[in-house]
ROLUM-864036 format. One line per field, with one value per residue (C-alpha): residue number from 0; x, y, z. Coordinates in steps of 0.02 Angstrom, whole numbers, plus 50000, padded with zeros to 5 digits. Layout:
<pts>
k <- (NUM,...)
x <- (X,...)
y <- (Y,...)
z <- (Z,...)
</pts>
This chain:
<pts>
k <- (0,1,2,3,4,5,6,7,8,9,10,11,12,13,14,15,16,17,18,19,20,21,22,23,24,25,26,27,28,29,30,31,32,33,34,35,36,37,38,39,40,41,42,43,44,45,46,47,48,49,50,51,52,53,54,55,56,57,58,59,60,61,62,63,64,65,66,67,68,69,70,71,72,73,74,75,76,77,78,79,80,81,82,83,84,85,86,87,88,89,90,91,92,93,94,95,96,97,98,99,100,101,102,103,104,105,106,107,108,109,110,111,112,113,114,115,116,117,118,119,120,121,122,123,124,125,126,127,128,129,130,131,132,133,134,135,136,137,138,139,140,141,142,143,144,145,146,147,148,149,150,151,152,153,154,155,156,157,158,159,160,161,162,163,164,165,166,167,168,169,170,171,172,173,174,175,176,177,178,179,180,181,182,183,184,185,186,187,188,189,190,191,192,193,194,195,196,197,198,199,200,201,202,203,204,205,206,207,208,209,210,211,212,213,214,215,216,217,218,219,220,221,222,223,224,225)
x <- (49972,50041,50006,50105,50146,50123,50282,50299,50242,50386,50435,50403,50219,50200,50262,50173,50021,49895,49953,49976,49802,49722,49813,49768,49583,49579,49665,49546,49394,49461,49486,49311,49236,49339,49430,49580,49762,49811,49697,49741,49927,49903,49820,49967,50094,50023,49976,50153,50216,50167,50302,50439,50593,50575,50398,50445,50595,50490,50357,50488,50554,50381,50318,50480,50513,50365,50194,50080,49947,50032,50193,50303,50472,50464,50617,50721,50599,50497,50478,50370,50206,50149,49977,49830,49718,49575,49600,49654,49539,49388,49458,49570,49579,49670,49804,49939,49870,50003,49876,49815,49983,50055,50178,50111,50164,50111,49996,49897,49884,49857,49703,49671,49650,49632,49654,49523,49406,49352,49195,49076,49008,48855,48974,49062,49202,49308,49468,49566,49690,49849,49907,49750,49686,49764,49754,49744,49567,49520,49628,49701,49863,49859,49965,49895,50030,49934,49912,50062,49952,49974,49806,49753,49584,49456,49365,49227,49144,49267,49410,49329,49311,49492,49557,49457,49492,49678,49705,49789,49774,49801,49889,50046,50069,50042,50175,50302,50228,50193,50374,50426,50288,50321,50500,50437,50322,50468,50574,50431,50415,50602,50592,50449,50560,50690,50807,50878,50944,50773,50690,50808,50776,50588,50604,50708,50570,50444,50533,50423,50545,50535,50419,50258,50305,50120,50136,50294,50206,50057,50169,50258,50096,50006,50149,50165,50352,50453)
y <- (49647,49592,49643,49794,49810,49990,50060,50199,50372,50484,50613,50756,50705,50672,50848,50945,50850,50941,51113,51063,50986,51143,51251,51135,51125,51315,51334,51212,51300,51469,51405,51330,51494,51605,51510,51606,51579,51645,51527,51381,51411,51415,51244,51174,51257,51177,51013,50974,50961,50777,50752,50782,50674,50595,50538,50472,50376,50291,50246,50174,50063,50015,49973,49885,50012,49945,50008,49935,49898,49822,49767,49844,49924,50100,50196,50146,50227,50352,50430,50352,50436,50461,50385,50445,50294,50414,50551,50714,50810,50725,50698,50847,50803,50642,50730,50711,50559,50424,50283,50357,50362,50226,50215,50197,50207,50350,50234,50148,50315,50417,50499,50354,50232,50268,50456,50537,50389,50315,50208,50187,50022,50047,50057,49896,49992,50045,49987,49847,49927,49820,49904,49850,49696,49535,49540,49350,49363,49467,49403,49248,49263,49143,49101,49017,48911,48904,49092,49149,49274,49315,49366,49452,49368,49456,49347,49468,49631,49745,49653,49674,49860,49872,49771,49874,50048,50016,49922,49773,49676,49821,49773,49877,49797,49622,49649,49672,49553,49402,49355,49381,49267,49141,49127,49103,48963,48871,48893,48826,48669,48640,48661,48536,48413,48428,48561,48643,48796,48826,48811,48941,49057,49041,49077,49231,49286,49275,49414,49569,49680,49574,49614,49512,49413,49371,49256,49173,49141,49068,48946,48895,48859,48778,48654,48625,48654,48632)
z <- (49988,50156,50335,50395,50580,50634,50712,50840,50789,50731,50859,50738,50726,50911,50950,50814,50749,50860,50809,50627,50622,50693,50567,50424,50467,50482,50314,50230,50303,50248,50071,50065,50125,50009,49872,49809,49767,49938,50036,49921,49943,50131,50125,50026,50141,50299,50215,50157,50335,50336,50204,50333,50305,50477,50435,50264,50331,50464,50335,50217,50356,50417,50242,50190,50052,49951,49902,50035,49905,49751,49840,49706,49735,49667,49727,49575,49453,49554,49725,49860,49902,50080,50067,50171,50196,50230,50099,50179,50061,50140,50315,50353,50537,50487,50384,50517,50608,50611,50602,50437,50349,50238,50093,49917,49736,49624,49524,49663,49752,49594,49523,49402,49547,49734,49726,49837,49833,49998,49977,50124,50190,50079,49932,49985,50069,50150,50068,50151,50270,50276,50437,50529,50438,50375,50185,50175,50244,50093,49950,49871,49773,49627,49476,49320,49237,49072,49051,49152,49244,49429,49502,49662,49688,49799,49926,49976,49925,50014,49933,49762,49791,49846,49699,49574,49641,49672,49510,49591,49427,49308,49144,49176,49347,49278,49145,49284,49414,49302,49263,49444,49507,49368,49429,49606,49546,49465,49621,49729,49622,49634,49822,49828,49733,49870,49803,49960,49868,49790,49960,50031,49884,49907,50092,50050,49931,50074,50168,50186,50091,49934,49790,49787,49942,49963,49813,49880,50045,49952,49855,50015,50108,49961,49932,50120,50116,50275)
</pts>
């Protein structure tokens, strides 16, 4: 997880969010008062407006085409999800709020992990928000040479909640992340030994659009490379 700089609100949201929000809240309230296929379909109809191509494109650029939580590229195997930091099911007034929208993968954002969860402070929440907070305050990104495991290590209770609910060390993710980070570890050691090409490759891997750049940055800083 890396920090994401929030870009300007897409024009489509700026022009329509107030009206869309009013319609969405009304649709949700109508469904809660009288659940039916008609009221449920109305909720979905209004809700899906956040999925406008202009919004998704801006989020892809802002989030460097990666899941903001696990830092994986997903477009080559699945579609990106527009992620509501505060779940729209619990906070309908935030459905079209630009500050609430991020880009996620279908696993981190899926029902098995984050889903509609949003723990309170009493529950050691809320989740770390990479568009408002620096993840390095909450996590360490470590690689164990003996086991070959790349770990996202929580540094406090909110980080632990985030890591657990989002599955930042889930087995399926580790199977893909471990060899990538192992390669970065080897490159970092070569760079430390004075290999200029390796240093350049590590610096390239630190770019925000690269998978697991948080680990590359950690290696660079830990080895005090130039």
